[in-house]
N, C-alpha and C positions, 0 to 999 in steps of 0.2 A: 504494500500500500504506500502511495506517495505521501510525502510529509504534509502536503496541503490537504490531503484527504483524511487525515487523522482527526477523529472527533474530539471534542473538548474533554469529554470524560470517558472513562472506561465504560463499556456497554453495561447496562443494568441487567442483572440476571433476574428475570421474572419467570421462574420455574413454576410448574404446576404445584398445587398444594402437596405437601409431603404426605407420603403414605400414612405416617403416624397420625397426622391431623385428621385425615379422612377416616382412619380406623377409630380414633377416639370419638369424633363427632358422630360417626355412624352408629357406634355402640350406644352412645347416649340417646340418640334419636330412637333407636330400636327399643331400648329399655323403657323410654318414656311412652312410646306408643303402646307397648304391651301393657304397661302398668295402668295407664289411663283407660285403655279398652277393657281390661279385666275388671277394674274397679267400677266402671260405669255399668258393665254387664251384671256384676254380682251385687252391686250396692255397697254402701259403707258399712263396715262392721264397727260397732261402738262409735256412733257418730259424735257423741259428746267429746270423747277423747280425741278423735280426729280433728274436730273443730277447735278444741283448746290448743293443740299443738300447731294446727294450721295458723291460728291467730298469732301464736308466738313467733312463728317464722315470718308472717306478714309484718308484725311490729319490728322485727329485726331488720327486715329489708327497708322499711320506711325510715328507720333510725340510722341506717348506714350513712357513712360519709363518702364523698367522692374519692376515688382511688388516687392518692398522691404518690409521687415517686417513692419506691421502697415499701409500699404497703401491699401485703399479699392477700388480706382478707378484709374487704370493705364492709362486711355484714356479720360480725362475730356472734351477735345474739341470734340471728337467724340460723347460722351454722350450728351453734350449740343446741338450739331447739330441734333442728332436723336430725342431728346425731342422737339426741336423747330419745326421740320418737323411734328411731331405728333400733335402739337398744332397750326399748321398754318391754319388759316381760310381764309385769303385773301392774294393776291399778288399784290401790287400796286393798291389797291382798288377793285380788281376783285376777286370774289369768287373762291376758289380752289375746285377741284373736285377729288383729288387723293384718299381720303377715307382711311379707316383703313387698309385694306388688302394691298394696294399699299404702304402705309407708312411702314408697317412691311417688305414687300418684299425689298424695296429700302434700308432700314437700315441693314437688314441681308446681302444682297449682298455687300453693301459697307463695312460693318465690316469684312466680309470674305476677300474681295479684299485687304483691308488695312492690314490684318494680314499675307498675303502671305510672304512678306519679313522677318517678324519675325519668321514665321514657318520655312522658309528656313534656318535661322540661328540657329534653334533649341530652340528658346525662344518665341514660339507663346503664345497667351493668353490662360489662363486656360478655360476649357470648362464651368465652373461655370460662368465665366465672360460673355461668349456668351449667355448662357441660361438666365441669369438675364437681359441682354440687350434686348433680345427678349420679355420677359414677362413684363418688365417695360414700354417699348415703346408701346406694345400692350395695357397695362393698360391705359396709357395716351391717346392714340388715341381713344380707346373705350369710355373713359369718355368725350373727347372733341368733336370729329368729329360729332357724331349724335346730340349732344347738340347744336353745332354751326350751323349746316346745317339743322336743323329742319325747314320744310316748303319749302325747296329748293330741286330741282332735277337736273339731269345732263343737262337738257334743260333750266334751269333758273339759270345761273351762276352769273348774275348781277342784278337780281330782284326777288322779293318775289313771290312765287307760292301760290295762294290763297287757294289751296286745302289742305295745310299742317298746322301744328301748328307753333306758333311763335318760332323763334330761339333765341339764346342767345343775339345777337345784337338787334333784334326787341324788346325784353323785356327790356333790360337794357342799350342799346347804347354801344358806344365804349370808354367810359370815364374811370374813376378810378375803377368803379365796374368791368369792363371787365378785366382790368389789374390785379385786385385783384383775380378774378376768375382764371386767368392763374397761378398766383403764388400759389393759393390754390391747384390747380390740380398738380402742380409740387411738392409741399410739400407732398401731398398724394402719388405721384409716388415715391418720395424719401423714404418715409416710407415703401412703398411696397417693394422697392429694399432692404432696411435694413432688413426687415422681411425675405425675400427670402434668403439673405446671411446668416443670423443667422440660419435659418432652415437647409440649406445645411451643414453648419459647425457643427451644432448639430447632424445631422444624420451621419456625417463622423467621428467625434471625440467623441461624447457622452458627451461633456462638457455641463454644465448647460446652458440652453437657455437664461436665464436672463442676465448674464454677456456678452454673445456673442452679444445679441441685444443691450446692452448698448454701447459696443464698436462700433457697426455699427452706432448707433444713434449719438455717439460722433463724428464720422467722418463727419457727415452731417454739423457740425458746421464749418468745415474747407473747404476743396476743394469742398465738396458736395453743400454747400450754393452758391459757385461761379458758379457751374454747373447749378443749378436751376435758379439763377438770369439771367445768360447768355442765357439760353434756352428761358425764357420769353421775354427778351429784343430782341432776334433775331426774334422771332415770331411776336412781335409788330412792329419791325423795317421793316421787309419785307412786312407786311401788308400795310404800308404807303409808303415806298420808293422803294419797289421792291427788286430784288435779289442783288442790289448794297449794301444793308445793311449788307449782310453776312460778307464780309471781315472787314468792319468797326467795327462791334460789336464783332467780334471774337478776335480782337487784345488784349483787356484787359485780357481775359481768357488765351490766349496764353502766355502773360507775367506772369500771375499768375502761370501757369503751369511750366514755366522755373524757376521761383523763388522757387516754391515748390520742384522742382527737385534738385536744389542746396541745399536746406534745408535737403532733404532726404539723399543726399550724405554726408553732414556734420554729420548727425545723424549716418549714417553707419560707418563713420570714427571714430566717438566717441566710438561707441560700439566696434570696432576692437581694439582701443587703450586700453580699459578696459580689453578685452580678452587677449591682449598681456601682460598687467601688471599681470593678473592672472596667466599666464604661467611662471612667474618668479620663483615661488616655484617649478615648475617641472624642469626648467632649472638648478636650484641650487641643485636639488636632494632631496628636502624636501618632495615632494608628487609624487605619481605615474603619469605616462603620461596619460593625458586625464581626470584626476580626476575632475578638476574644470569644464571642459566642460560637463562631464556627470552629475555632480550635478546640473549645471545650467539648462540643458535641462529637467532633471527629475523634478526639483523644479518648473519650469515654467508649466509643464504639471499638477503637483499636484495643483499648484495655480489656474489653470483654473478649475480643478475639484472642488475646494473649493469655486469658485465664484469670484476670483480676476479678475480684468480686467484693461486694459489701463495702466496708470502710476504705479499702484500697481504691475503689472506683470513686468514692466521695473525695478523697484526698486528691486524686488525679484530676477530677473535674474542677475543684477549687483552684488548684495550681494552674491549670490551663486557663481558667478565667483571668487569673491575676499575673500571668507570666510576663506581661509587658509593663507592669506598673512601675518598674524601675526607670522607664523612659521619662517619667514626670520630673526626674532630677536633671535632665539634660537641658542645656541652654538652647541648643539648636536641635529641633526635631530630626529624627532619622528620615530620609526621603521615603515617603509612603509607609513609614513605620516598619520597614522590612529589615529587621535585625539579622536575618540570615545572610545578608550580603556584607555585613560589617567584619572588620578584622577580628580574629579570635579574642585578642585582649580586650577590645571594646565590648564584645558580646559578654565576656565574663564580668566586666565592670558593671554593665547594666544589670546583669543577673544578680550580682551581689547587692547592688542598691535595691533591687526589687525585693530580695529576701529580707533586707532590713525593714523595708516598708511593711511587708506582710507580717513580720513579727510584731509590729505595733498595732495591728488590727485586731488581735485577739483570736485569730483562727488557729487551728492546731499547728504545732511546730513542724509537723511532717510536711505541711503545705509549703512553709517557708524553705525547707530543705530542698524540695523539688524545684522551686522557683530559682534559688540561688545556684543550683547545680545543673541547670538546663544547658549551660554553654560549655560544660566540661566534655572532654573526649568520652565517647559513649562507653568505653570499657571501664571508666571510673564512675559512671553514673548509676543510681538506682533505676529500676525499670520505668518508673513513672516519669522521671526526668528524660529518659531516652524517648519516651512516647511524645512528651510535650515538645521536645526539640524537633523531632521528625515532623510532627503535624504542623508546628509553627512554620518550619521551613517549607513544607508543602504549600501552605496557604500563601506565604510570601512568593514562592516560585510561580504559582498559578497566576498571580497578579502580574508578575514580571513577564511571564510568557505572553499574557494577553496584551500588555503594553508594547512589547517588542514586536509582536506579530501584527498588531493592529486589529485583530479579530479573534474571537474565541477559538475558531477552528483553523487558525493560521499555521505557519511553518513549524512553530515549536510544539504544536499539538496540545496546548492547554495542560490538562491533568496528566496525560501520558508523557508529555515532555517534562513536566515537573517530577514525575516518578522516575524517569530515566536519569535525571540529574541527581536525584536522591541516591539512586543505586550507584552512581559514580562516586558518591561520597561515603560509601559504606566501609572504606578502609580505615577511616578515622572518626568521622563526624556522626554517622547514623548507623545504628545496629541493623544488620541485614534482615533479621527476623521481624523487626518493627516495620521496616519498609515494606516487606512482603505482606505483612498483616494489613497495613494501610492499603495496599493494592487490592487485597481481597475484599476489604470493607467497601472500597470505592466501586469495585466490580459488581457489588450487590446493591448499588444505589445509595451509597453513603451521602452525608451532607455535601451540599454543593461547594465547589471550590470558591476561593475568595474573589478572584477577579481583579481585585485592586490591592492585593497584598494580604 
């Protein structure tokens, strides 16, 4: 291909939906159809219990907050109610008969009903959230209901049917072992949900599966553990005290949800403050408009590609947003803010000045370390600094290519020309693995190149 025919960006890979996504969505749709059809055909067993748990799920969906970055479960109260219904064996000492299919039908109907106001406002739950809810509740119900009700049939709701096998209670009673069994099933269900979430994200983003799964498992230590514990407590409480236990045992989780919502708001405000500080270089005319945001978005995507997760990605994003803040100490601005074209000593001086400024802002010290080491030879840098340096140079180079060629698709080839120049610098300045990860992210349609530096 001739130089003039090279497109500005690497071609965007728009592959068909991954087989995993099709399989997960197809399984959820099949289970939902069978459950709703069977329940409509046979009618509701124990309608009061079904209504009570359905209302709990509806309230949980109505009370959910919008999914902010880092949040894995936007409706913890609804999730706890759904899991408790799946693990409900008795109601005030009487055996329940709702079974697996009715459990799934009630949870799906209630989740959809509670989502209607959010959908009307244009912020309904993601489809992945609904699919995971269906599959995790089905998993919990399939594991528990047959095990608990072994030896019982619809005609023997309060006594043992001698023609069947021993159930869970007959074998081990209702003491600590029974409670431990519920908790174990909830842990397995939570692990199932984490795997499903990681699989769906992996299929959509092609990021490494391991870091995605670590992120999901890490979330289980926070609100996820509260959801599991509340689900078990509700099931145990209703078994003894009846449906009056529902509002009593939901209050702690509701308070936890409100506290976590306030924490999420504080965290979002904190990130917005850092983003505003990063824009100081743009407002002062030192860097092109949108440069810090582009570098942060692309750095985070490259970090995902290289296996970073959780707090590491947060540090990387903050450092990428503030990587040029040292330019505010310069008397004369760098042309187009493109520090990638400066001598190495000048790059290091600006980076060290930026690190000093970042340390005064109160952000984590790890962010300042990345900022002040972004101009070092890559073999002496931490991985986050290597990513910021490479992505910053890429954004500078795409702008330089566009200015030199006079058009985005000109002789230097825009993004492809910038990537080629980065590859030429892998002997000292840029780590080869980071450059290739950047190329893969761009080939899948990563954030647009800078255009002006």
